[in-house]
C-alpha positions as CSV (number, residue, x, y, z in Angstrom):
1,M,-21.0,16.9,53.8
2,G,-18.8,15.4,50.4
3,R,-16.1,16.4,48.7
4,V,-17.1,16.2,44.7
5,I,-15.4,15.8,41.4
6,V,-17.1,18.2,38.4
7,A,-16.4,17.2,34.8
8,D,-17.5,19.3,32.1
9,D,-16.1,21.4,29.2
10,S,-18.6,24.2,29.7
11,L,-17.2,26.9,32.4
12,L,-20.8,28.3,33.0
13,V,-21.6,25.1,34.2
14,R,-19.0,24.2,36.5
15,R,-19.4,28.1,37.8
16,M,-23.2,26.5,38.4
17,F,-22.8,23.1,40.0
18,Q,-20.0,25.0,42.4
19,R,-22.0,27.6,43.4
20,L,-25.3,25.2,43.9
21,L,-23.5,22.7,45.5
22,G,-21.0,25.3,47.7
23,E,-23.8,26.8,48.9
24,A,-25.2,23.4,50.2
25,G,-21.9,22.6,51.6
26,H,-19.9,20.2,49.6
27,E,-16.2,21.0,48.6
28,V,-15.9,20.8,44.7
29,I,-13.5,20.3,42.3
30,A,-14.2,21.7,39.0
31,V,-12.3,20.4,35.9
32,G,-12.9,20.5,32.4
33,D,-12.6,17.2,30.9
34,G,-12.6,13.8,31.5
35,L,-8.7,12.8,32.4
36,E,-8.3,15.5,34.9
37,A,-11.6,14.1,36.1
38,V,-9.7,10.3,36.6
39,E,-6.3,12.1,37.2
40,S,-8.1,14.3,40.2
41,A,-10.2,10.8,41.5
42,F,-7.3,9.3,41.7
43,A,-5.2,12.0,43.8
44,G,-7.3,11.8,46.8
45,E,-10.4,11.1,48.3
46,V,-13.4,12.2,46.8
47,D,-17.4,11.1,48.0
48,L,-18.9,11.5,44.4
49,I,-17.9,12.5,40.5
50,I,-20.2,13.8,38.3
51,L,-19.4,13.9,34.2
52,D,-20.5,15.6,31.1
53,V,-21.1,13.5,28.4
54,L,-19.3,15.1,26.0
55,M,-16.4,16.6,26.8
56,P,-12.5,16.7,24.5
57,R,-9.6,14.1,25.4
58,M,-11.5,12.1,27.3
59,N,-15.4,11.7,26.9
60,G,-17.9,10.8,30.1
61,Y,-17.7,7.3,29.2
62,V,-14.7,6.4,28.7
63,A,-13.6,8.4,32.3
64,C,-16.4,6.9,33.6
65,R,-15.7,3.0,32.6
66,L,-11.8,3.8,33.6
67,L,-13.1,4.9,37.5
68,K,-15.1,1.8,37.9
69,S,-12.2,-0.5,36.7
70,E,-9.6,0.7,38.9
71,P,-10.2,-1.0,42.3
72,S,-9.3,2.3,44.3
73,T,-12.2,4.3,43.0
74,R,-14.5,1.7,41.9
75,A,-17.0,2.1,45.0
76,V,-17.3,6.0,44.2
77,P,-20.4,6.7,42.9
78,V,-20.5,8.4,39.7
79,L,-23.3,10.9,37.7
80,M,-23.5,11.4,34.5
81,L,-24.8,14.3,32.4
82,S,-26.6,14.5,29.2
83,G,-27.0,18.2,27.5
84,Q,-30.4,16.2,25.9
85,A,-32.5,13.5,26.7
86,D,-31.3,10.8,24.2
87,I,-32.5,7.3,24.8
88,G,-28.6,5.9,23.8
89,D,-26.8,8.4,25.8
90,R,-28.8,6.7,28.7
91,Y,-28.1,3.5,27.5
92,W,-24.5,3.9,27.2
93,G,-24.2,6.1,30.4
94,L,-25.4,3.1,32.1
95,E,-23.7,0.5,30.2
96,T,-20.0,2.1,31.2
97,G,-21.6,1.2,35.2
98,A,-22.7,4.7,36.0
99,D,-24.7,4.6,39.2
100,H,-27.3,7.9,38.0
101,Y,-27.8,10.0,34.7
102,V,-29.7,13.0,34.4
103,T,-30.4,15.5,31.7
104,K,-28.8,19.6,32.2
105,D,-32.1,20.7,32.0
106,A,-33.1,19.2,35.3
107,P,-34.1,21.5,38.0
108,P,-31.5,22.4,40.4
109,E,-33.4,21.0,43.5
110,R,-33.3,17.7,41.5
111,L,-29.7,17.5,41.1
112,L,-29.4,18.9,44.9
113,D,-31.0,16.0,45.8
114,L,-29.2,13.5,43.6
115,V,-26.2,14.7,44.7
116,N,-26.8,15.0,48.7
117,E,-28.2,11.3,48.1
118,L,-25.5,10.0,46.6
119,V,-23.0,11.4,48.8
120,S,-24.9,10.3,52.2
121,G,-25.0,6.7,50.9
122,P,-22.7,4.0,52.2
123,R,-19.1,4.2,52.2
124,H,-16.5,1.4,51.5
125,P,-13.3,1.7,52.8
126,R,-11.2,3.1,49.6
127,P,-8.1,0.5,49.0
128,P,-5.0,1.4,49.2
129,A,-4.1,4.1,45.9
130,P,-0.7,2.2,43.8
131,P,2.9,3.5,45.1
132,A,3.2,5.3,41.6
133,E,1.4,8.8,40.9
134,H,-1.2,8.5,37.9
135,S,0.3,10.7,35.3
136,Q,-1.7,11.7,32.4
137,T,0.0,9.6,30.0
138,D,0.0,6.6,32.7
139,I,-4.4,7.6,32.7
140,L,-4.1,7.1,28.6
141,G,-2.2,4.0,28.6
142,R,-4.4,2.7,31.3
143,V,-7.6,3.9,28.7
144,S,-6.0,1.8,25.4
145,E,-5.5,-1.6,28.1
146,L,-9.0,-1.2,28.8
147,L,-10.6,-0.4,25.5
148,D,-8.3,-3.3,24.2
149,R,-9.6,-5.5,26.6
150,K,-13.2,-4.4,25.8
151,L,-12.8,-5.1,22.2
152,F,-11.4,-8.4,23.2
153,E,-14.8,-9.3,25.8
154,A,-16.8,-7.8,22.7
155,T,-15.0,-10.1,19.6
156,I,-15.6,-13.3,22.6
157,L,-18.7,-12.7,23.2
158,S,-19.5,-11.8,19.3
159,E,-17.9,-15.5,18.2
160,L,-20.0,-17.0,20.6
161,G,-23.2,-15.7,18.7
162,Q,-22.0,-16.0,15.4
163,V,-21.3,-20.4,16.6
164,A,-25.3,-20.3,17.1
165,G,-26.3,-19.7,13.9
166,S,-23.9,-22.4,12.4
167,L,-24.2,-25.4,15.0
168,E,-26.9,-27.7,15.2
169,R,-25.4,-30.5,16.5
170,V,-25.4,-30.4,20.4
171,G,-21.5,-31.4,20.4
172,E,-20.4,-29.4,17.5
173,A,-22.1,-26.4,19.2
174,F,-20.2,-27.5,22.6
175,T,-16.8,-27.8,21.3
176,S,-17.0,-24.9,19.3
177,V,-18.3,-22.8,22.2
178,M,-15.9,-24.4,24.5
179,E,-12.5,-23.6,22.5
180,V,-14.0,-19.6,22.2
181,V,-13.9,-19.8,25.9
182,A,-10.5,-21.0,26.0
183,R,-9.5,-17.6,24.6
184,A,-10.5,-16.1,27.1
185,V,-9.2,-18.2,29.9
186,D,-6.5,-20.9,29.7
187,Y,-8.7,-23.8,31.6
188,S,-7.6,-27.8,31.5
189,V,-11.3,-29.1,31.3
190,G,-14.4,-26.7,31.5
191,S,-18.1,-27.5,31.6
192,L,-21.7,-26.7,30.4
193,A,-24.0,-28.0,32.8
194,F,-28.0,-27.5,32.4
195,A,-30.6,-28.2,34.8
196,D,-34.0,-29.4,34.1
197,G,-36.1,-29.6,37.3
198,D,-34.1,-31.8,39.3
199,D,-32.5,-33.2,36.4
200,L,-28.7,-32.0,35.7
201,E,-27.0,-32.6,32.2
202,I,-23.2,-32.1,32.1
203,M,-21.0,-31.4,29.1
204,V,-17.2,-32.2,29.6
205,M,-14.6,-30.4,27.4
206,A,-10.6,-31.8,28.3
207,R,-8.1,-29.5,26.8
208,R,-5.5,-31.5,28.5
209,P,-4.4,-35.2,29.1
210,L,-6.6,-36.0,32.4
211,A,-6.8,-39.3,34.0
212,M,-10.6,-40.1,35.0
213,P,-10.7,-39.7,38.2
214,V,-10.1,-36.1,37.9
215,V,-12.8,-36.0,35.5
216,D,-15.2,-37.8,37.9
217,A,-14.0,-34.8,40.9
218,F,-14.4,-32.4,38.9
219,E,-17.5,-33.5,37.5
220,A,-18.6,-34.2,40.8
221,Q,-17.7,-30.4,41.6
222,V,-19.6,-29.2,38.6
223,A,-22.8,-30.9,40.6
224,A,-22.4,-29.8,43.9
225,S,-22.0,-26.1,42.6
226,A,-24.9,-26.1,40.2
227,T,-27.1,-28.0,43.5
228,R,-25.4,-25.2,45.1
229,E,-26.6,-22.4,43.3
230,R,-30.2,-23.9,43.0
231,G,-30.6,-23.7,46.6
232,A,-33.8,-25.1,48.5
233,G,-34.7,-28.6,46.6
234,P,-32.9,-31.7,46.8
235,P,-29.6,-32.0,45.3
236,L,-29.3,-32.3,41.3
237,R,-28.5,-35.5,40.0
238,A,-26.5,-36.0,36.9
239,V,-28.9,-37.7,34.6
240,M,-26.3,-37.3,31.5
241,R,-22.5,-36.9,30.9
242,R,-20.9,-35.7,27.8
243,F,-16.9,-36.2,27.9
244,S,-14.9,-34.8,25.1
245,S,-11.4,-33.9,24.7
246,T,-9.2,-31.7,22.9
247,A,-6.2,-33.2,24.3
248,G,-5.7,-34.7,20.6
249,S,-2.9,-38.3,21.1
250,E,-0.4,-35.9,23.1
251,P,2.4,-38.6,24.3
252,E,2.7,-36.9,27.6
253,S,0.5,-39.3,30.2
254,P,-2.8,-37.9,31.6
255,T,-2.5,-35.8,34.6
256,A,-3.8,-37.9,38.0
257,E,-3.1,-34.6,40.2
258,P,-6.3,-33.2,41.1
259,L,-6.8,-29.7,39.7
260,D,-6.1,-26.4,41.0
261,G,-8.6,-22.9,40.5
262,F,-12.2,-24.2,40.3
263,E,-14.6,-21.7,39.5
264,S,-18.3,-21.2,38.3
265,F,-20.6,-18.8,36.5
266,S,-24.1,-19.8,37.2
267,V,-27.2,-18.5,34.9
268,T,-30.1,-17.8,36.2
269,R,-33.7,-17.4,34.6
270,G,-36.9,-16.3,35.9
271,G,-35.1,-16.9,39.3
272,S,-34.7,-20.5,38.7
273,L,-31.3,-22.2,37.7
274,N,-30.7,-22.4,33.8
275,G,-27.2,-23.6,34.4
276,L,-23.6,-23.0,34.4
277,L,-20.4,-22.7,33.1
278,A,-17.8,-24.4,35.5
279,L,-13.8,-24.7,34.5
280,A,-10.7,-25.5,36.6
281,G,-7.3,-25.6,36.3
282,P,-4.2,-23.6,37.3
283,S,-4.8,-20.5,34.8
284,V,-8.2,-20.4,36.2
285,A,-6.9,-20.3,39.9
286,Q,-5.4,-16.6,38.6
287,T,-9.1,-14.9,37.2
288,A,-9.2,-11.4,38.2
289,N,-12.1,-10.2,39.6
290,E,-12.4,-7.6,37.0
291,H,-13.1,-11.0,34.6
292,R,-15.5,-12.8,36.6
293,A,-18.5,-10.7,35.8
294,F,-17.3,-10.9,31.6
295,L,-16.7,-14.5,32.2
296,G,-20.8,-14.4,33.5
297,R,-21.9,-12.9,30.2
298,V,-19.7,-15.6,28.6
299,A,-21.1,-18.4,30.9
300,S,-24.5,-17.0,30.1
301,Q,-24.1,-16.5,25.8
302,A,-22.4,-19.9,25.9
303,L,-25.9,-21.8,27.6
304,I,-27.9,-19.8,25.2
305,V,-25.8,-21.4,22.1
306,T,-25.6,-24.7,23.4
307,E,-29.2,-24.9,24.5
308,N,-30.4,-24.0,20.9
309,A,-28.7,-26.6,20.0
310,R,-29.8,-29.3,22.2
311,L,-33.3,-27.7,21.4
312,F,-33.2,-28.0,17.6
313,H,-31.8,-32.0,18.5
314,R,-34.7,-32.5,20.6
315,V,-36.7,-31.3,18.0
316,R,-35.7,-33.1,15.3
317,D,-34.6,-36.0,16.7
318,L,-39.1,-36.4,17.4
319,S,-39.1,-36.7,13.2
320,L,-37.0,-39.2,13.1
321,R,-39.1,-41.6,16.2
322,D,-41.7,-44.0,15.6
323,G,-44.7,-42.5,17.9
324,L,-45.1,-45.6,19.8
325,T,-41.8,-47.2,20.6
326,G,-39.7,-44.3,20.7
327,L,-37.2,-46.0,17.9
328,Y,-35.8,-44.6,14.9
329,N,-38.7,-44.9,12.0
330,H,-38.4,-46.3,8.9
331,R,-37.4,-43.3,6.6
332,H,-34.4,-42.5,9.0
333,S,-33.6,-46.2,9.7
334,M,-32.9,-46.5,5.7
335,E,-30.9,-43.2,6.1
336,L,-29.3,-44.8,8.3
337,V,-28.2,-48.0,6.5
338,N,-27.2,-45.8,3.4
339,E,-25.1,-44.2,5.9
340,E,-23.5,-46.7,7.2
341,F,-23.3,-49.0,4.2
342,E,-20.9,-45.7,2.7
343,R,-19.1,-45.3,5.5
344,A,-18.4,-49.7,5.9
345,S,-17.5,-49.6,2.0
346,R,-14.9,-46.6,2.5
347,Y,-13.0,-48.2,5.2
348,G,-13.4,-51.4,5.0
349,T,-15.2,-52.1,8.0
350,P,-17.8,-54.7,8.7
351,L,-21.4,-53.9,8.4
352,S,-24.2,-56.0,10.3
353,L,-28.1,-56.1,9.4
354,L,-30.4,-57.8,11.6
355,M,-34.1,-58.0,10.5
356,I,-36.6,-59.2,13.6
357,D,-39.9,-60.1,13.2
358,L,-41.9,-61.4,16.2
359,D,-43.5,-64.7,15.8
360,H,-47.5,-64.9,15.7
361,F,-48.0,-61.3,16.6
362,K,-51.1,-60.9,15.0
363,S,-52.6,-64.1,17.6
364,F,-51.4,-62.4,20.6
365,N,-53.4,-58.8,19.5
366,D,-56.6,-60.9,18.3
367,E,-56.2,-62.4,21.9
368,N,-55.1,-59.8,24.2
369,G,-56.2,-56.8,22.5
370,H,-54.5,-53.7,20.6
371,L,-54.4,-51.8,23.7
372,A,-51.6,-54.6,25.1
373,G,-50.5,-55.3,21.7
374,D,-49.2,-52.1,21.9
375,A,-47.4,-52.9,25.1
376,A,-45.6,-55.2,23.9
377,L,-44.1,-53.4,21.2
378,K,-42.9,-51.3,23.7
379,A,-41.2,-53.3,26.3
380,V,-39.5,-54.8,22.4
381,G,-38.5,-51.7,21.5
382,R,-36.7,-51.6,25.5
383,L,-35.7,-54.8,25.3
384,L,-33.2,-54.0,21.7
385,S,-32.3,-50.7,22.8
386,D,-31.0,-51.6,26.2
387,A,-29.1,-55.0,24.8
388,I,-26.9,-53.1,22.2
389,R,-24.0,-50.8,22.0
390,T,-24.5,-47.2,21.4
391,V,-22.6,-46.7,18.3
392,D,-25.4,-49.4,17.3
393,H,-29.0,-48.1,16.0
394,V,-32.4,-50.0,16.2
395,G,-35.6,-49.2,14.6
396,R,-39.3,-49.8,14.0
397,H,-39.1,-51.4,10.4
398,G,-42.5,-51.4,10.1
399,G,-45.5,-53.1,12.2
400,E,-44.0,-56.1,14.6
401,E,-40.6,-56.0,12.5
402,F,-37.5,-54.4,13.7
403,L,-33.9,-53.1,12.5
404,V,-30.5,-53.0,14.2
405,I,-27.8,-51.9,12.2
406,L,-24.5,-52.8,14.0
407,S,-21.8,-51.3,13.4
408,H,-17.9,-52.8,12.8
409,T,-19.4,-55.9,13.7
410,D,-18.3,-58.9,11.2
411,H,-21.2,-62.1,10.3
412,E,-20.2,-64.2,13.3
413,S,-20.4,-61.3,16.3
414,A,-23.6,-60.2,14.7
415,R,-25.1,-63.3,14.6
416,R,-24.2,-64.2,18.1
417,T,-25.6,-61.0,18.9
418,A,-29.0,-61.8,17.7
419,E,-29.1,-65.1,19.1
420,R,-29.1,-63.1,22.5
421,L,-31.7,-60.5,21.6
422,R,-33.9,-63.3,20.6
423,S,-33.2,-65.1,24.1
424,L,-33.9,-61.9,25.5
425,V,-37.3,-61.5,23.7
426,E,-38.3,-65.2,24.3
427,G,-37.5,-64.8,28.2
428,H,-39.6,-61.9,28.3
429,P,-43.4,-62.1,30.0
430,F,-45.9,-59.6,27.4
431,G,-49.4,-59.6,28.3
432,P,-52.0,-58.5,30.8
433,G,-53.4,-60.3,33.7
434,S,-51.6,-63.1,36.2
435,A,-50.9,-65.1,33.2
436,P,-48.6,-63.1,30.8
437,R,-48.3,-64.7,27.7
438,R,-44.6,-65.1,25.7
439,I,-43.4,-64.3,22.2
440,T,-41.0,-65.2,20.3
441,A,-38.8,-63.9,17.7
442,S,-37.3,-64.6,13.8
443,I,-34.3,-62.9,13.3
444,G,-32.8,-63.1,9.9
445,V,-28.8,-62.3,9.6
446,A,-26.7,-60.3,6.9
447,T,-23.0,-58.9,6.7
448,H,-21.0,-56.4,4.3
449,P,-18.8,-57.4,3.0
450,G,-19.2,-60.8,2.7
451,S,-22.8,-61.2,1.0
452,D,-23.2,-60.6,-2.8
453,A,-24.8,-57.2,-1.3
454,R,-23.2,-54.8,-3.5
455,S,-26.0,-51.5,-2.2
456,P,-27.8,-50.7,0.8
457,M,-30.9,-52.2,-0.4
458,E,-29.9,-55.7,-1.7
459,L,-28.0,-55.5,2.1
460,L,-31.5,-55.0,3.5
461,R,-33.0,-58.0,1.0
462,E,-30.1,-60.3,2.2
463,A,-31.4,-59.9,5.6
464,D,-35.2,-59.9,4.5
465,R,-33.9,-63.4,2.8
466,A,-32.3,-64.7,6.0
467,L,-35.5,-63.7,8.3
468,Y,-37.8,-65.8,5.8
469,R,-35.6,-68.7,6.2
470,A,-35.6,-68.3,10.0
471,K,-39.6,-68.4,9.4
472,E,-39.4,-71.3,7.0
473,A,-37.0,-73.6,9.6
474,G,-39.7,-73.2,12.1
475,R,-39.4,-69.4,13.4
476,N,-38.0,-68.1,17.4
477,R,-34.1,-68.8,15.3
478,V,-31.5,-67.1,13.6
479,G,-31.6,-67.3,9.8
């Protein structure tokens, strides 16, 4: 049969277990508190440990947590005992790693069946014990380290929770989350990846100066890990990459050597991959196994926090978009003009606006129908969006009018951009049937500084007057 440690501060309970288990052929080591139970478990082979919840010097929770954190006793089953069926006792008993929880008023035959089941379960080879003997002072010191680590882990998870309620921008949320993760493990580059069907959005944070080929190789590892964790199905394809760095402007040159120590921690929901946290760097390679479960919880919390920001961004973005074209709507376009004008005025950088109007669009609608007209407006929106820089903005100003906001762009550069956009529209076929119609556009350009505009609205009026001059001059031109 088995060798069983019974830890309870009640002499009556200890004697009851000694008689019950002894008659069944088990060897019983009866001790009075959790500290003695841990000391006995560290001293030699044992098949089961029974711990009372409330004991002097060291209670059952702390003893169980310590036993489950030590390699030499981690696989030994633990049965937690409580004097009452309190839901909190059960929760914390199982949270500390106990294999079973039972109240002391359970029938003796039930206790014996449970002991026999646990003792006869699969056995794992006991790892070699440390060479030095475990004194009670050593054990108490280990408990202190364990409690310090658990407090640290709880603090990290709490800080991630605080980030969740304080940030709404995706980039800010991701940066804050990865800074908290850096307190748990000193990584060189980290990533949060979100799986959506066959698509994978990868967000990368570099905390050391890294050459872009190194970052690209890390992203490939992230995508491969996500595909592997998902299991069945085609490889996930990265549809969006966000890269940011906290390396600042350090004088050291970017590292071009491949990174060591890649680790990933996946998060699943409903049996499907939701995403993963991936980290790389020399320190990551030294992550102890006992910290992996904690980093798995960090990954889950980090994904939740950043996903909330992503969802908020998507919902907010819908309220800023024109329902037909998907471009920024009139209200948000005006907000962007105000923001960019203020920024240009503060830093002395140029800002240009392009006011675009489709020529004779009413005739196109009358001849081809409003469905074709809507399709043409959407096509123009795509042409404009694809042709401008990511730092610029394009919105639907109203009807067949569009507004393009070009930051850090002087008047001559803005006119070249306007001419390029005019040519794109003119060269694109619109309308249904085998003989598509051509649509042209007139464009007005206004730049600050460089005009008399002293406010965002005055700059808009300058662009509108330039558009009017283009139409007066014959349309399909830049004014």
